[in-house]
N, C-alpha and C positions, 0 to 999 in steps of 0.2 A: 535090498529094495523095499521103498517103505510107499506109503498109501495116507497122504496127508488129509485125505476128505473123510468126513464121517462116512458117506456112503462108499462102500468098497465096488469100486468100478470094473474090477478087472479079476478075471481067474487066471493062476498060474497053470499052464498046462504041462510045462516041462523047465525045471531049472533047479538050481542047488539049494534052494530054500522058498518059503512062503513069504508072502508080504510079511513085513515087521520081524522076521526071523534073523537071528544073530550067525554070522558066519565069522569063524575065528580062524586065524591062521598064526599059530606060535612059533618063536625061534626064527622068524624074518632075517634074512642075511642080506648087505647089500646087492643091488643088481637082481634081486628076486622078482618076481612078475606071476601074475597068476589071471587068467580070464575067465570070468563068469558070464554065463548066457541064460536068458530065461526066454519063454514063449509065451505070450499073454494074450488072451483075448477078452473082449469087452463081453459082460455078462448080462446086459440088459438093465442093470440096477440104476445105473446113469445114463442118461439118454439127453439129447439135445444141449449138450454143452462142454465144455472143455475138461478133462480129466487128466493132469500132469502125471508123468511115470518119473520119479524120483528116485535118487541113490544117496545113501547117507554111509558115509564112510569114517571110522575114527581109528587113529594110528595112538598107540598108548606104548610109551616106554618108562617105565618107572615112575608114574605120575605125572609124565610130560605128555598129556592129552591133545589130540589135535583133530578137530572135526572138521569135514567137507559134505555138504549137502549140496546138490544141484538137480536140476529138471533136465533129463534126457530127451524128453518129448512131451509136446501139450496137446494131445489130438483132440480134435472135437469129434464126439461120438454121437452119430444120427440115429434117429429111431426108425431103422431102417434094417433087413437084413439081405445082405448079396446073396444070391443062390444062383450064380452062375458058377462056371469051371473055376478051379483054383489057379491063379495067375501061375506063369512059369518062366516069365523074363526074370533076368537077374541083372543088378546095376552093373555087374562087369562085361555084360554083351548088352549094348544098347540097340543091337539091330533086332533082337527078340522081343518084340513089343506086343506079340500075339494080337494086334490090331488088324483088321479087316482091310484089303487095299482100299486106299482113297481116306483111309480115316486121317484126321488131323491131330490127333491126341485129345489133351484137354480140350472141352467146348470153351469158347470164349478168349482163348487167348490170342487168335487171330484177330478179333476185333481190337482187343487191347493194343497189339503191335501197329495195326493200320492208325489206330487214333494216336498214338505216340509218335508215330511216323510225321503225321500229318501236323501235328502241334510242333514238332521239330522246324519242318519247313517253314509254318507260319510264323514262328519265332524268327529264324534266321531272314526271313523277308523283311520284318518290321524292324530287324536291327540293323538293316541295311539303309532304311529310309530315314 
């Protein structure tokens, strides 16, 4: 995992390496695979802006080097701290949202949906005349 910014926006809580550290795997054979997983948290050094989380991979075989670099996420880090309980829902169980009854999820999406629906009706009516 690499950090492209001058300011280090995250701390690694758990993982196989620190930022910008090398992980080597030698003697790789066809069909080989390995999963790497890091747990990171914002450290407060970078707020009110995006802080990309990038991966850099290099494949080398007797001088034939191939580089791959990609952004796995580009979160916007707010200058505020969450003080509530740790969320417990998972992506595999959409019914466990830990939201109180009557909650509509993210605020504003109902309004966006209503405006979108009205614009489709208006466009349809203008198209028929």
